[in-house]
N, C-alpha and C positions, 0 to 999 in steps of 0.2 A: 380339496376341491372348492369348498366354500370361500376360502381366502382368495383363491384364484378367480372365482366368479365375481367377488366384490371388487377386487383390484382391476379386473378387466371390464367390469360393468357389462357382463354378458349373462345369458341364461345358462344354467348348468348343462343343459342338453347340447349347447354349442361346444363345450369342452369335451364332453363324454361321447359325442356322436361317433367317434372313430374307435371307441373302446369296446372290447368284447365283454368286459365285466367292470363293475364299479363298486367300491366299498366306501361308505361314508361313516365316519365315527362321530357320534353326537356328543362325546364327552370331552373333546378337545376345545376348539375355539367356540363351539356352540354352547358349552356350559352345562350340558346335561350330566347327571351323576354317572351314567353308564349307557351303553347301547350303541349299536351300529346297524347299518342296513347294507345288504348285498344285493346287487342287481346284475342280471345277465340273462342269457337265453334259458329256455325252460329246462334243457338237459343239464346245464351247468348248475342251476339252482337245485335241481333234484339231487345231483351228486353232492353238492354242498350240504344239503339237508341230511342226506344219508351219512356223510362223514361226521357231521355234528352229532347225530344220534349215536353213531358208533363210538365216538369219543366221550359220550356221556353228557353232552351239552344239552341244555334245556332251560327254559325260562318260565317262571311262574309270576303271576301278577305283572305281566309285561305291559299292561295298560298304563300303569303308573310311570314306568320308564318312557313309554311312548308319549305320554303327556308332557314330560319334561323335554323330550326331544322336539316335540312340536313347538313348545315355547321357544326353544333355542333356534329353531328354523325361522319362526315368525319374527324374531328379533336379530337374526343373523346379520343382516346388512348394516344396521346401526351399530351393533356390537363390534363387528369386524372392521368397519370403517374407523371406529374409535381406536381399535388396536393398531391399525395401520398408521393412523395419525400419530399415536404415541411412539411407535417404532421410528417413524420418520423424524420426529422431534428429537429423539435420542441420537439419531445418526447425523443430522444436519446441523450446521452452524446456526446459533441463535443470534439475533441482532443485539440482544442485551446480555450483560454478564449474568450468570456464568456461561462461558462459551461451551458449545457442543464439541463433539469429538473432532470434527473437521477443523475447528479453530484452535484445538489444543497445540497444533504444530509440534506434537510430541514425537520423539523418535520411537516411542513405545508402541503406538497403535495408529491405525488408519481405517477408513471406511470408504468403499466405493458407493456413493449415493445412487448411481445409476442401477446398482444391484438391489437397492432397497425398494421392493415392490409390494410386499405384504407385511406380515407380522414378524419377520426375521431380519436380523442384522448380523452380517459376518464381519467381525472386527479383525482386521489383519494385525498380527503381533509381529513387530519387527525384531529380528535377531539381535542378540547382544545384550538385551535387557532382561526379559523374562520369557519363559516358555509359556504357551497357552495355559498349561495346567497351573503354573505358578501364578499367572495373572488371575485365573479363576479363584485360586486360593486367597489371594490378596483381596479380591472383590467380596468374597464370602466372609472373611474374617473381620472382626471389629476389634480395634485396638484402643488402648487408653489415649494414645496420641491423637487418633481420629476424633475421639469423643472430646478431648480438650480443645482441638483446633476448630472443629465444625459444630460442636454442641449436639451432634446426632450420632446414633449408633445404627448404621445401615449395613445390611448384609445383602449382597446381590448374587444371585445364583445364575451362572452362565456355564456353558459347556465347552471344553476344549475340543474343537471340531476336527482339527488337523494339526500338522506340525507347526503351522504358522497362523492359525485361525481360531478364534473363539466365536461361538454362536450364541446369540441372545434372542429369545423368543418372547413375544408379548401375547397375553391372553386376557380374557374378560375380567380377571381379578387384579390386573395391573393398571392402576389409575394414572392419570396425568401427573399427579403429585408423586407417585411411586417412580414414574419415569424421570422426573426431575431429580429425585433422590439418587437414582441409579447413575444419572449423568454426573452429578456432583461427586459420587463415590469414585467413578472412573477418573475424573479429573484429580481427585485427591491422591489416588493410587499412582497415576502417571506423574504427578508432581513429586511425590515421595521417591519414586524410582529414579527420577532425574537428579534429585538431591544426592 
């Protein structure tokens, strides 16, 4: 929800106005250690409360978690805009070397820049080279060859989303420098696969 709010530059109420219920997790993009909020009509919340108690759910010292959630909400716009910028930087071509994914001209992968709106990039993996799972493994693994050629040991964690797609997600702990390292790692893997 908050990524969509920031990307569209609208109030959360504009997006949720047609929803019967809304759940917002504070521990993802907002950076709180835990916590979520659930909103809906009075009857829905009463039933959610009953089921939570039935299943043994409860929270003690919730004020500490609420304070972290509040800080996350207060800084959400700046934090999420930075995440979105890093995501876009990973996906789009850079005017200076090293090139971004779009400039790779690699038969290995591609990105639809029009689809990069928030903190997620779907990297299309072209058949005949690697499966998404294999690409994920190559991005995660650090080899002696990589260390010798690049002088850096970089492990990038991405997820095989479908038969032809890998999903990469940015969050508050991924810096611009980390993003550049991830781009370099993808370029290294693509180059090695083409060799």
